[in-house]
C-alpha positions as CSV (number, residue, x, y, z in Angstrom):
1,M,94.9,125.2,82.2
2,K,92.9,126.1,85.2
3,E,93.1,129.7,86.5
4,V,95.1,130.1,89.7
5,I,94.3,133.0,92.0
6,L,97.0,133.8,94.4
7,S,96.5,135.3,97.8
8,M,98.1,138.6,98.8
9,E,100.4,136.6,101.1
10,E,101.5,134.4,98.2
11,W,102.3,137.5,96.1
12,Q,104.3,139.0,99.0
13,R,106.3,135.8,99.4
14,L,107.1,135.7,95.7
15,A,108.2,139.4,95.7
16,A,110.4,138.7,98.8
17,I,112.5,136.0,97.2
18,S,116.1,137.3,97.3
19,S,118.4,136.8,94.3
20,E,120.6,134.7,96.5
21,D,117.7,132.4,97.4
22,R,116.5,132.2,93.8
23,D,120.0,131.3,92.5
24,K,120.4,128.7,95.2
25,A,117.0,127.1,94.4
26,M,117.8,127.2,90.7
27,R,121.1,125.4,91.1
28,F,119.3,122.7,93.1
29,L,116.5,122.5,90.5
30,S,119.0,122.2,87.7
31,R,120.7,119.2,89.4
32,Q,117.3,117.6,90.1
33,V,116.0,118.0,86.6
34,H,119.3,116.6,85.1
35,H,119.2,113.8,87.6
36,E,115.6,112.9,86.7
37,I,116.3,112.9,83.0
38,I,119.4,110.8,83.2
39,V,118.3,108.3,86.0
40,R,115.0,107.7,84.3
41,G,116.9,106.7,81.1
42,F,116.2,109.7,78.9
43,S,118.8,111.3,76.8
44,L,119.7,114.9,76.1
45,D,120.8,113.9,72.6
46,S,117.6,112.2,71.4
47,G,114.0,111.8,72.5
48,P,111.7,114.2,74.4
49,F,114.5,116.2,76.0
50,S,116.8,116.5,73.0
51,R,117.7,119.9,71.4
52,A,115.6,118.8,68.4
53,A,112.5,118.3,70.5
54,I,112.9,121.3,72.9
55,G,114.9,123.7,70.8
56,G,117.8,124.1,73.2
57,N,119.4,122.7,76.4
58,A,116.5,120.9,78.1
59,V,117.8,121.4,81.7
60,E,118.2,125.2,81.2
61,I,114.8,125.6,79.4
62,I,112.9,123.5,82.0
63,C,114.4,125.4,84.9
64,E,113.7,128.8,83.4
65,E,110.1,127.8,82.6
66,C,109.6,126.6,86.2
67,L,110.8,129.9,87.7
68,E,108.7,131.8,85.2
69,T,105.6,129.7,86.1
70,L,106.1,130.4,89.8
71,L,107.0,134.1,89.5
72,C,104.0,134.8,87.2
73,G,101.6,133.3,89.7
74,E,100.5,130.3,87.7
75,V,100.8,127.9,90.6
76,H,100.3,128.0,94.4
77,W,103.4,128.0,96.6
78,K,102.5,126.5,99.9
79,P,103.7,128.4,102.9
80,D,105.4,125.4,104.5
81,Q,107.2,124.4,101.3
82,E,110.8,125.4,100.5
83,L,111.2,127.3,97.2
84,K,113.5,124.6,95.8
85,W,110.9,121.9,96.3
86,C,108.1,124.0,94.9
87,L,110.2,124.4,91.7
88,V,110.9,120.6,91.6
89,D,107.2,119.9,91.7
90,I,106.6,122.3,88.9
91,A,109.5,120.7,86.9
92,K,108.1,117.2,87.3
93,S,104.7,118.3,86.0
94,K,106.3,120.2,83.1
95,M,108.6,117.2,82.2
96,G,105.7,114.8,82.3
97,H,103.7,117.0,79.9
98,M,106.8,117.4,77.6
99,V,107.1,113.7,77.2
100,R,103.4,113.2,76.7
101,D,103.3,116.1,74.1
102,Y,106.4,114.7,72.4
103,Y,104.8,111.4,71.7
104,S,101.5,112.9,70.7
105,R,103.4,114.9,68.0
106,G,104.9,111.7,66.6
107,Q,108.5,112.0,67.9
108,P,109.9,113.8,64.8
109,E,113.6,112.9,65.0
110,Y,112.9,109.2,65.3
111,S,111.3,109.2,61.9
112,L,114.5,110.7,60.5
113,I,117.0,108.3,62.0
114,G,114.8,105.2,62.3
115,D,115.7,104.0,65.7
116,H,112.4,104.3,67.4
117,D,112.0,101.8,70.3
118,E,108.3,101.1,71.2
119,N,109.3,99.6,74.5
120,R,111.2,102.7,75.5
121,E,108.3,104.8,74.4
122,D,106.0,102.9,76.7
123,V,108.5,103.3,79.6
124,E,108.8,107.1,78.9
125,K,105.1,107.6,78.8
126,K,104.7,105.8,82.2
127,I,107.5,108.0,83.7
128,A,105.7,111.1,82.3
129,A,102.5,109.9,83.9
130,Q,104.3,109.4,87.2
131,W,105.9,112.8,87.1
132,I,102.5,114.5,86.5
133,F,100.9,112.3,89.1
134,E,103.5,113.2,91.7
135,A,103.2,116.9,91.0
136,N,99.4,116.7,91.2
137,M,99.5,114.6,94.4
138,R,101.6,117.2,96.1
139,D,99.1,119.9,94.9
140,M,96.2,117.9,96.3
141,G,98.0,116.9,99.5
142,Y,99.0,113.6,100.9
143,E,96.4,113.7,103.7
144,I,93.6,114.6,101.4
145,A,94.5,111.7,99.1
146,R,94.6,109.3,102.0
147,D,91.2,110.5,103.2
148,V,89.7,109.9,99.7
149,V,91.0,106.3,99.6
150,K,90.6,105.4,103.3
151,D,88.4,102.4,102.4
152,H,91.0,101.0,100.1
153,P,93.9,99.5,102.1
154,E,95.9,98.5,99.0
155,L,95.8,102.2,97.9
156,L,96.8,103.5,101.3
157,A,99.8,101.1,101.2
158,Y,100.6,102.4,97.7
159,L,100.5,106.0,98.8
160,D,102.8,105.2,101.8
161,A,105.2,103.4,99.5
162,M,105.1,106.2,96.9
163,F,106.2,108.8,99.4
164,K,109.2,106.6,100.4
165,D,110.3,105.9,96.9
166,D,109.2,107.7,93.7
167,T,110.0,104.9,91.2
168,Y,107.7,102.2,90.0
169,Y,110.2,99.5,90.8
170,G,111.0,101.0,94.2
171,I,107.3,101.1,95.1
172,A,106.9,97.5,93.8
173,S,109.8,96.4,96.1
174,L,108.3,98.2,99.1
175,L,104.9,96.6,98.5
176,G,106.4,93.2,97.6
177,V,104.5,93.1,94.3
178,K,105.4,93.1,90.6
179,V,105.7,96.4,88.9
180,E,102.6,95.7,86.8
181,V,100.6,95.7,90.0
182,V,101.9,99.1,90.8
183,Y,100.7,100.4,87.4
184,K,97.3,99.1,88.2
185,L,97.2,100.6,91.6
186,E,98.3,103.9,90.2
187,A,95.5,103.8,87.6
188,K,92.9,102.9,90.2
189,L,94.0,105.7,92.5
190,L,94.0,108.2,89.6
191,G,90.5,107.1,88.7
192,I,89.2,107.5,92.3
193,L,90.9,110.9,92.7
194,A,89.6,112.1,89.3
195,K,86.0,111.5,90.5
196,K,86.6,113.6,93.6
């Protein structure tokens, strides 16, 4: 993990968060995390967000870890970003890493009950990559990314679509292409950004 050095202004903003603002942001974050898990087809009973995999209620654990990550100064909180959206960005990154780590460990409860679905595993890994990508994109900044790929019109169109809809199928629909094309565009964009 790269070291993050916060400015004095960032530390002051963190210290100035009222308990009311924190609680409001946490309620919003909890709804967003639960929504992302359920809408993306994950379960709280099995898989990467189950009690067996996480050791407790996934929504509560993810939300608490996000707040801790922010308050401990492990990420930058942009001055023009609302607290709740900063926490959502942290959550997407954490959730993506949780899914990736879950599959790299060999999904322990699947081996016990024998209902592993390789197609679902592929889908979940792609969702995890998307969450991580979205969190990193917001970190990097939309305009910076656009500048990096300015000579690639298909990637500019992809970026525009991505910020209108954050699902692979939604992006595919906006671009008028098959979802497989969206996967390829994402991989190409990630490759270019990684070099920069």
